[in-house]
C-alpha positions in Angstrom: 0.0 0.0 0.0 1.2 3.5 -0.7 2.6 5.2 2.3 0.8 8.3 1.1 -2.5 6.6 1.4 -2.0 5.0 4.8 -2.8 7.4 7.6 -1.0 6.3 10.8 -0.3 8.3 13.9 1.1 7.3 17.3 0.0 9.7 20.1 1.4 9.8 23.6 -1.0 10.4 26.6 -0.1 13.4 28.6 1.7 15.0 25.7 -0.1 14.6 22.4 -3.5 14.2 24.0 -4.8 14.7 27.6 -2.0 17.2 28.0 -1.6 18.2 31.6 -3.3 15.1 33.0 -0.9 13.8 35.6 -2.2 10.2 35.4 -2.0 10.2 31.7 1.6 11.5 31.8 2.6 8.9 34.4 1.0 6.0 32.6 2.6 6.9 29.2 -0.1 5.2 27.1 -0.1 5.3 23.4 -3.2 5.7 21.3 -3.2 5.3 17.6 -5.1 6.7 14.6 -5.2 4.4 11.5 -7.0 5.2 8.3 -7.2 5.8 4.6 -6.2 9.3 3.4 -8.1 8.9 0.2 -11.4 8.0 1.9 -10.8 10.3 4.8 -11.8 7.6 7.3 -9.8 6.5 10.4 -10.2 4.4 13.5 -9.0 5.2 17.0 -7.1 2.5 18.9 -7.6 2.6 22.7 -9.3 5.9 23.4 -8.7 6.8 27.1 -8.3 9.9 29.2 -9.3 12.9 26.9 -10.8 10.8 24.1 -12.2 13.9 22.5 -8.6 15.1 21.9 -8.1 12.1 19.7 -11.1 13.0 17.6 -9.8 16.5 17.4 -6.4 15.3 16.2 -8.0 13.2 13.5 -10.3 16.0 12.3 -7.3 18.5 12.3 -5.7 16.1 9.8 -8.9 16.1 7.6 -9.9 12.7 8.8 -13.3 11.5 10.1 -13.4 8.9 12.9 -15.4 5.9 11.7 -14.6 3.3 14.4 -12.7 2.3 17.5 -10.3 -0.7 17.9 -9.8 -1.9 21.5 -6.7 -3.9 22.5 -8.1 -4.8 25.9 -10.3 -3.7 28.7 -8.1 -1.9 31.2 -9.2 1.7 32.0 -5.9 3.3 30.8 -6.8 2.0 27.4 -10.6 2.5 27.2 -11.6 4.4 30.4 -13.9 3.1 33.0 -13.6 1.9 36.6 -11.3 -0.7 38.0 -9.3 -1.2 41.2 -11.1 1.7 42.8 -10.2 4.4 40.2 -12.1 5.8 37.3 -10.8 7.2 34.0 -12.6 8.9 31.1 -12.4 7.3 27.7 -14.5 5.2 25.3 -17.9 6.2 26.8 -17.2 9.9 26.3 -16.0 9.3 22.7 -19.2 7.5 21.8 -21.2 10.5 23.1 -19.5 12.6 20.5 -19.2 10.1 17.5 -21.5 7.1 17.1 -19.2 4.5 15.6 -18.6 0.8 15.8 -16.3 -0.5 18.5 -14.3 -3.6 17.6 -13.2 -5.9 20.4 -12.2 -9.5 20.6 -15.3 -11.6 21.4 -13.6 -13.0 24.5 -13.1 -9.4 25.8 -16.6 -8.0 25.0 -18.2 -8.5 28.4 -15.0 -7.3 30.2 -14.9 -4.0 28.2 -18.7 -3.5 28.7 -18.3 -4.1 32.5 -15.4 -1.7 32.9 -16.6 1.1 30.7 -20.3 1.0 31.4 -21.0 0.9 27.6 -23.8 -1.5 26.7 -22.6 -4.8 25.2 -24.8 -4.1 22.1 -22.5 -1.3 21.2 -19.6 -3.7 20.6 -18.7 -5.9 17.6 -17.0 -9.0 18.8 -14.3 -10.6 16.6 -12.3 -13.8 16.3 -8.6 -14.2 15.6 -7.7 -13.4 12.0 -10.7 -11.2 11.4 -10.2 -8.0 9.3 -11.6 -4.5 9.8 -11.3 -2.4 6.7 -11.1 1.4 7.0 -11.7 2.9 3.6 -9.5 0.5 1.6 -7.0 -0.2 4.4 -7.3 -3.7 5.9 -6.4 -4.2 9.6 -5.9 -7.8 10.7 -7.0 -8.6 14.3 -4.8 -11.0 16.2 -6.1 -12.6 19.4 -3.2 -12.5 21.9 -4.5 -13.6 25.3 -2.3 -13.5 28.4 -2.4 -9.9 29.7 -6.2 -10.3 29.5 -8.4 -13.0 28.1 -9.3 -11.1 24.9 -6.2 -9.0 24.3 -5.7 -8.4 20.6 -3.1 -6.8 18.4 -3.5 -5.1 15.0 -1.4 -5.7 11.9 -1.6 -3.1 9.2 0.7 -2.5 6.3 4.0 -3.6 8.0 3.0 -2.2 11.4 2.1 -4.2 14.5 0.1 -2.3 17.1 0.8 -4.6 20.0 -1.2 -3.1 23.0 0.0 -4.5 26.3 0.9 -7.9 24.9 4.4 -6.9 23.6 6.4 -3.9 24.6 9.8 -3.1 23.1 11.2 -4.2 26.5 9.1 -6.8 28.4 5.5 -7.6 28.0 2.2 -6.9 29.8 1.6 -8.2 33.4 -0.3 -11.5 33.8 -1.3 -11.1 37.5 -4.3 -8.9 36.9 -7.8 -10.5 36.8 -8.0 -12.6 33.6 -4.3 -12.8 33.2 -2.6 -16.1 32.3 1.2 -16.5 32.1 1.1 -19.6 29.9 -1.3 -17.9 27.4 1.1 -14.9 27.3 4.0 -17.2 26.3 1.9 -18.6 23.5 0.8 -15.2 22.3 4.4 -13.9 22.4 5.6 -16.9 20.3 2.8 -16.2 17.8 4.0 -12.6 17.4 7.6 -13.5 17.3 6.8 -15.8 14.3 5.2 -13.0 12.2 6.7 -12.7 8.8 7.7 -9.5 7.0 9.4 -7.8 10.0 6.6 -5.4 11.0 7.5 -2.4 13.1 6.2 -2.9 16.7 4.1 -0.1 18.1 3.4 -0.8 21.8 0.6 0.3 24.1 3.0 2.2 26.5 6.2 4.0 26.1 8.4 1.9 28.4 11.6 2.0 26.4 14.1 4.4 24.9 12.4 4.2 21.5 8.7 4.5 20.7 8.8 1.8 18.1 11.2 -0.8 16.6 11.2 -3.5 13.9 10.2 -6.9 15.2 13.6 -8.3 14.2 15.2 -5.9 16.7 12.7 -6.7 19.4 13.3 -10.5 18.9 17.0 -9.9 19.6 16.7 -7.4 22.5 13.6 -8.3 24.4 14.1 -11.0 27.0 10.5 -12.2 26.9 11.0 -13.5 23.4 14.0 -15.6 24.2 12.3 -18.6 25.8 11.8 -21.3 23.2 9.6 -23.6 25.3 6.9 -23.2 27.9 9.3 -24.7 30.5 11.9 -22.1 29.7 9.3 -19.4 30.0 8.2 -20.6 33.4 11.8 -20.5 34.7 12.2 -17.0 33.3 9.0 -15.9 35.1 10.0 -17.6 38.3 7.2 -20.1 38.1 7.4 -23.8 39.0 8.1 -26.1 36.0 5.2 -28.5 35.8 
């Protein structure tokens, strides 16, 4: 696909949107805008904090928000209430733009419960489904481990990895719904992707904001284990 046609922006919470929000600045979340410049449509990945700022950013670029992609249900990615704190996010965005919200089917009830958005507002997907924005196809990869329905997005040589894979480390598995063995399998699935996509994580926890998968395979310790037994040793878990 022509790079002139693909619209892709990585935005940092507390700087590019939700500026001045101390929680957003501390959490260092990334949100993404992905779309088709020719059709003028784009989707927002993980609208949290000041979700309206993300709509404003898209509109300032001449784009219209036509959907939302959700990596997983945690409030720093979609807003809502969890662990005794509440963040704004998806619910506020839907009050401004009535658009489809694409989640992994396994995650649908979790996202609804956290955000307070009715389950009927979500479109549930399976691994390998495609969401097309204009003429831009985005492949949805089910990557459980951090949460049961975590998903990543593959689009034109770019992997939006949510909290499954960071440039250094991976998402935690000790939150409700987390599963360390599932995380290992998801990481192996991502490590095996062809074409050396550039990894765009859900948080800025590293020196760089993105890196080719080939570099992440070499530098990220969570991709080194080649068996579940090696993974359990690395994670300090008993080998079964």
